[in-house]
C-alpha positions in Angstrom: -3.0 6.7 -231.4 -4.2 4.7 -228.6 -7.5 2.2 -229.5 -9.2 -0.1 -227.5 -12.7 -2.3 -227.2 -15.0 -3.3 -225.4 -16.0 -7.2 -225.1 -17.5 -8.0 -227.9 -16.2 -5.2 -229.9 -19.2 -2.7 -230.1 -17.7 0.3 -228.0 -14.6 1.7 -229.1 -12.3 4.1 -228.4 -9.5 5.9 -229.6 -7.3 8.6 -228.0 -3.8 10.6 -228.2 -1.3 12.0 -226.4 0.3 11.2 -223.0 -2.0 10.0 -220.1 -2.6 12.3 -217.0 -1.9 9.1 -214.9 -1.9 4.9 -214.8 -2.7 3.6 -211.9 -4.8 0.6 -210.4 -7.4 1.4 -208.6 -8.4 -0.3 -205.3 -11.5 0.8 -203.3 -14.6 -0.7 -202.9 -16.6 0.1 -206.3 -14.6 -0.6 -209.4 -13.9 -3.6 -207.4 -17.5 -4.8 -207.5 -18.4 -3.1 -210.9 -15.2 -5.4 -212.8 -15.7 -7.9 -210.4 -11.8 -8.2 -209.6 -9.5 -7.8 -206.4 -8.4 -4.3 -208.5 -8.8 -2.5 -211.6 -6.1 -0.4 -213.9 -7.2 2.7 -215.4 -5.7 5.5 -217.8 -6.7 8.9 -216.9 -7.1 10.5 -220.5 -8.0 15.0 -220.8 -10.9 15.4 -222.7 -10.6 16.6 -226.4 -8.2 14.1 -226.7 -10.1 10.9 -227.0 -13.5 9.5 -228.8 -15.8 6.9 -229.3 -15.1 4.9 -232.7 -17.5 2.7 -232.6 -21.4 2.6 -230.6 -21.5 4.6 -227.5 -21.7 3.0 -224.5 -24.4 3.3 -221.7 -24.1 5.1 -218.4 -24.9 4.2 -215.2 -24.5 6.4 -212.8 -22.9 4.8 -209.5 -23.0 8.1 -207.1 -23.9 11.3 -207.2 -20.2 12.4 -208.7 -19.8 9.3 -211.1 -20.7 7.7 -213.9 -19.7 4.3 -215.6 -19.7 3.5 -218.8 -20.3 0.0 -220.5 -21.0 -1.5 -223.7 -24.7 -2.2 -224.5 -24.1 -5.3 -226.0 -21.7 -7.3 -223.6 -22.3 -5.7 -220.4 -18.2 -4.8 -220.6 -17.1 -2.1 -218.3 -15.3 0.9 -220.4 -15.0 3.8 -218.8 -15.3 6.2 -215.9 -16.0 9.5 -214.8 -15.9 11.5 -211.9 -16.9 15.5 -211.5 -14.2 15.0 -208.9 -11.8 15.1 -211.7 -13.2 17.3 -214.6 -11.4 17.6 -217.6 -11.0 13.5 -218.0 -11.9 10.3 -218.6 -10.5 7.1 -216.9 -10.1 3.9 -219.9 -9.9 0.6 -218.2 -6.0 -0.6 -219.1 -6.5 -4.1 -219.6 -9.2 -2.6 -223.0 -6.6 -1.8 -224.7 -6.2 -2.7 -229.0 -1.8 -3.8 -227.1 -2.6 -3.9 -223.0 0.9 -5.3 -223.3 2.2 -1.6 -224.0 0.9 0.1 -220.5 2.8 0.6 -217.4 1.3 1.4 -214.4 3.0 4.0 -212.0 0.7 4.0 -209.3 -2.3 2.2 -206.3 -5.2 4.4 -206.0 -6.8 3.9 -203.1 -4.3 1.4 -201.0 -6.2 1.9 -197.9 -9.0 -0.1 -199.6 -7.2 -2.8 -200.8 -8.0 -6.5 -200.4 -4.8 -8.3 -199.0 -5.1 -11.4 -200.1 -4.9 -10.0 -203.7 -0.8 -9.5 -202.5 0.9 -7.1 -204.3 4.5 -6.9 -204.3 5.4 -3.9 -206.3 7.0 -0.8 -206.1 5.0 1.4 -207.3 3.8 4.9 -205.3 0.5 3.8 -202.9 -1.8 6.2 -202.3 -4.6 6.4 -200.0 -7.8 8.6 -200.2 
């Protein structure tokens, strides 16, 4: 079982089993939501995860996308997209043991900020 929590610890989650993916997202909306050059997610199948603390608040950032965040600290917690049904994307940095995480992909590579130079050998996908 893997567990994580927000900045203040109110919003907590846990999940089991393998993730669908582990990757860095460079899209404009994720960057703006996290105020960072990119953010790192893992996709977890529905039915394999649950909230274990306070239920997060939800912001609908576009017709397809929901962003979950802590109602106390405002910290981002997760993301869903109806274009990717049956899964939730948790922020890897929220894991209780984030050192155990290793990304395998970059997503929306074409939207990356060129001043955040990344020199890894991960697969770089556009779109």
